[in-house]
C-alpha positions as CSV (number, residue, x, y, z in Angstrom):
1,M,-25.2,-12.6,16.9
2,A,-21.9,-14.0,14.8
3,R,-21.7,-12.2,11.0
4,K,-22.7,-14.6,7.9
5,E,-19.7,-14.8,6.1
6,T,-20.5,-12.8,2.8
7,P,-18.0,-12.9,-0.5
8,E,-17.1,-9.4,0.9
9,N,-16.3,-10.7,4.4
10,P,-15.1,-14.1,4.3
11,G,-13.7,-15.7,7.7
12,R,-10.1,-15.1,9.1
13,L,-9.3,-18.6,8.3
14,K,-10.7,-18.5,4.6
15,Q,-8.4,-15.3,4.5
16,I,-5.1,-16.7,5.9
17,V,-5.9,-19.6,3.0
18,Q,-6.4,-17.4,0.3
19,T,-3.3,-15.1,1.5
20,Y,-1.5,-18.6,1.7
21,K,-2.1,-19.7,-1.7
22,M,-1.6,-16.0,-3.3
23,T,2.2,-16.0,-1.5
24,R,2.8,-19.7,-2.4
25,Q,2.6,-18.5,-6.2
26,I,5.0,-16.1,-5.6
27,D,7.1,-17.6,-2.8
28,P,6.9,-21.6,-3.1
29,K,9.2,-21.9,0.2
30,V,7.0,-19.9,1.8
31,G,5.3,-22.8,3.7
32,L,9.2,-24.2,4.2
33,V,10.1,-20.8,6.0
34,V,7.4,-20.2,8.0
35,A,7.2,-23.9,9.6
36,A,10.9,-23.9,10.1
37,V,10.7,-20.7,12.3
38,G,8.0,-21.7,14.1
39,I,9.9,-25.3,14.7
40,V,13.2,-23.8,15.7
41,T,11.7,-21.0,18.1
42,F,9.7,-23.7,19.9
43,G,12.8,-26.0,20.2
44,V,15.2,-23.1,21.6
45,I,12.7,-22.3,24.2
46,L,12.2,-25.8,25.4
47,A,15.8,-26.4,25.5
48,I,16.0,-23.4,27.3
49,G,13.2,-24.5,29.5
50,F,14.8,-28.1,29.9
51,L,18.3,-26.2,31.4
52,I,16.3,-24.3,33.9
53,G,14.5,-27.1,34.8
54,H,10.7,-26.1,33.8
55,P,10.5,-28.1,30.3
56,V,6.5,-27.9,30.9
57,Y,6.6,-24.4,31.5
58,A,8.9,-23.4,28.7
59,G,7.0,-25.9,26.5
60,I,3.8,-24.1,26.7
61,L,5.9,-20.4,26.1
62,G,7.5,-22.3,23.4
63,L,4.7,-22.9,21.6
64,L,3.7,-19.5,21.7
65,L,6.3,-17.7,20.6
66,G,6.3,-20.1,18.1
67,F,3.3,-19.8,16.5
68,L,3.8,-15.6,17.0
69,A,7.3,-15.7,15.2
70,A,5.6,-18.2,12.5
71,A,2.8,-15.3,11.6
72,I,5.3,-12.5,12.1
73,I,7.5,-14.1,9.3
74,F,4.5,-15.2,7.3
75,G,2.6,-11.6,7.2
76,R,6.3,-10.2,6.1
77,R,6.4,-12.7,3.1
78,A,3.1,-12.5,2.5
79,E,3.3,-8.6,2.3
80,K,6.3,-8.8,0.0
81,A,4.7,-11.5,-2.4
82,A,2.1,-8.7,-2.9
83,F,3.6,-6.1,-3.7
84,G,5.8,-8.0,-5.9
85,Q,3.0,-9.0,-7.6
86,M,1.7,-5.6,-8.3
87,E,4.6,-4.4,-9.0
88,G,5.0,-2.2,-12.7
89,Q,0.7,-2.2,-12.6
90,P,-0.6,0.9,-13.7
91,G,-2.7,1.8,-10.6
92,A,-0.5,0.0,-7.8
93,A,0.2,3.2,-6.0
94,A,-3.2,3.9,-5.7
95,A,-3.9,1.1,-4.6
96,V,-1.3,0.9,-1.3
97,L,-2.7,4.7,-0.8
98,D,-5.8,3.6,-0.4
99,N,-5.0,1.1,2.6
100,V,-3.0,4.8,5.0
101,R,-5.3,5.8,7.1
102,G,-5.6,9.4,7.5
103,W,-5.3,10.2,3.9
104,T,-7.8,11.2,1.7
105,V,-6.7,9.7,-2.0
106,T,-8.1,10.7,-5.1
107,P,-6.8,8.2,-8.0
108,A,-5.6,8.8,-11.2
109,V,-5.7,13.1,-10.8
110,A,-3.6,12.7,-14.5
111,M,-2.8,10.5,-17.2
112,T,-1.3,10.3,-20.4
113,R,-1.9,7.5,-23.0
114,N,1.0,5.3,-21.9
115,Q,-1.1,4.9,-18.9
116,D,1.6,7.1,-16.5
117,V,-0.6,8.2,-13.9
118,V,-0.7,10.6,-11.0
119,H,-2.8,9.7,-7.9
120,R,-3.1,12.9,-5.1
121,A,-3.4,11.9,-1.4
122,V,-4.4,14.9,1.2
123,G,-4.0,14.6,4.7
124,K,-2.2,16.5,7.5
125,A,1.2,16.4,5.8
126,G,-0.2,18.5,3.0
127,I,-1.1,17.2,-0.5
128,V,1.2,14.4,-1.8
129,L,1.2,13.8,-5.5
130,V,2.6,10.1,-6.1
131,G,3.7,9.7,-9.9
132,E,4.0,6.0,-11.9
133,G,4.9,4.8,-15.2
134,N,7.8,6.5,-17.3
135,P,9.7,8.7,-14.8
136,N,10.4,11.7,-17.4
137,R,7.2,11.8,-18.5
138,V,5.8,11.5,-14.7
139,K,7.9,14.6,-14.0
140,G,6.2,16.5,-16.7
141,L,2.6,15.6,-15.0
142,L,3.8,15.7,-11.5
143,A,4.9,19.4,-12.3
144,Q,1.7,20.3,-13.9
145,E,-0.1,18.9,-11.0
146,K,1.6,21.6,-8.4
147,K,0.6,24.1,-10.5
148,R,-2.7,23.5,-10.5
149,M,-2.6,22.7,-6.5
150,A,-0.6,25.7,-5.8
151,R,-3.5,28.2,-7.2
152,V,-5.9,26.4,-5.4
153,A,-4.3,25.5,-2.1
154,V,-1.5,27.6,-1.7
155,D,-0.8,27.2,2.3
156,A,-0.8,23.5,2.1
157,P,2.7,22.1,1.3
158,V,3.1,19.7,-1.7
159,T,5.2,16.6,-2.3
160,D,5.9,14.7,-5.1
161,I,6.6,11.0,-5.6
162,I,7.9,8.9,-8.0
163,V,7.5,5.1,-7.6
164,G,10.2,3.0,-9.0
165,S,13.4,1.6,-7.8
166,G,15.8,4.3,-9.3
167,E,17.7,6.9,-8.0
168,G,15.5,9.6,-6.0
169,Q,12.5,7.2,-6.3
170,V,10.3,5.6,-3.7
171,P,9.6,1.4,-4.0
172,L,5.9,0.4,-3.9
173,N,6.5,-1.4,-0.6
174,K,8.0,2.3,0.9
175,I,4.7,4.6,0.2
176,R,3.2,4.0,2.7
177,T,6.5,4.3,5.3
178,T,7.1,7.5,3.2
179,L,4.2,9.2,4.2
180,L,3.8,8.3,7.7
181,K,7.2,10.2,8.0
182,L,6.2,13.4,6.4
183,P,5.8,15.9,9.3
184,R,2.4,16.9,9.8
185,V,1.4,20.6,9.8
186,L,-2.4,21.0,9.3
187,A,-4.8,20.6,11.7
188,G,-7.6,18.2,10.9
189,P,-10.3,21.6,9.7
190,K,-7.2,22.6,7.6
191,V,-7.2,19.5,5.7
192,T,-11.0,19.2,5.6
193,E,-10.8,22.9,3.7
194,V,-7.9,22.1,1.4
195,N,-10.2,18.6,0.6
196,D,-13.0,20.9,-0.1
197,R,-11.0,23.0,-2.3
198,L,-9.7,20.6,-4.4
199,K,-12.9,19.1,-5.4
200,A,-14.3,22.2,-6.3
201,L,-11.4,22.2,-8.6
202,G,-12.2,19.0,-10.0
203,D,-10.2,16.2,-11.4
204,L,-9.4,15.7,-15.2
205,M,-10.2,12.3,-14.5
206,S,-13.1,12.7,-12.8
207,N,-15.4,11.8,-15.5
208,M,-14.0,8.5,-16.6
209,P,-14.7,5.3,-15.1
210,I,-11.5,4.4,-13.2
211,P,-11.5,1.0,-11.3
212,K,-9.9,0.5,-8.2
213,G,-6.7,-1.1,-7.8
214,P,-3.9,-2.1,-10.3
215,M,-5.1,-1.7,-13.9
216,P,-5.2,-5.1,-16.0
217,R,-1.7,-5.0,-18.1
218,G,-2.7,-3.9,-21.9
219,A,-6.1,-2.0,-20.7
220,R,-6.7,1.0,-22.8
221,M,-8.1,4.3,-22.0
222,P,-11.7,5.1,-22.8
223,K,-12.5,7.3,-25.6
224,G,-13.5,11.2,-24.7
225,G,-11.9,11.5,-22.2
226,R,-9.0,14.3,-21.5
227,M,-5.4,13.1,-21.0
228,R,-2.4,15.0,-20.7
């Protein structure tokens, strides 16, 4: 039986429409660019078809390739627009990490009152600490978290990343690629063991209601939560 559409599971067409509307707000020319890519691709293939004497076959192939090219360009521009919309928002890195397969992500393991935050991801490459906010304050948070990790998971490498566009920093849209490029040094059972150790250690933010995805600008930390 076909699955019914729900707000949590919209149809594919609705998803595309929603994505297009969101992208157009950031990139007003997306429709023209995507259409131009599709038409030019179709035109080139069709022209080749006339030259070789098979315009019908080339036309069919051109339609398919034109649609594919347009879809690829649309996907890239939509992704760029999405990252641009999240850029600079506290919690944006956690939203990106949640979409990387093979990693167990714990958002906001450390945070300051200024919303400088450190997220933790555990996978076969070890432990990765991702900090976002003011670079100077984030460096201190990362150093403290690395010390905590070293006490519990001495046999797991700890990598730290600061999100940003400055020297030595990783842009938001490059976080996924950076994680996937890290060398795999832990076996599956070892990853589970490290995660269990870290759960036993606990997190400073574990008792605080942390929203999923980017936090709204101007949001304040709830009272009573321990911060660094």
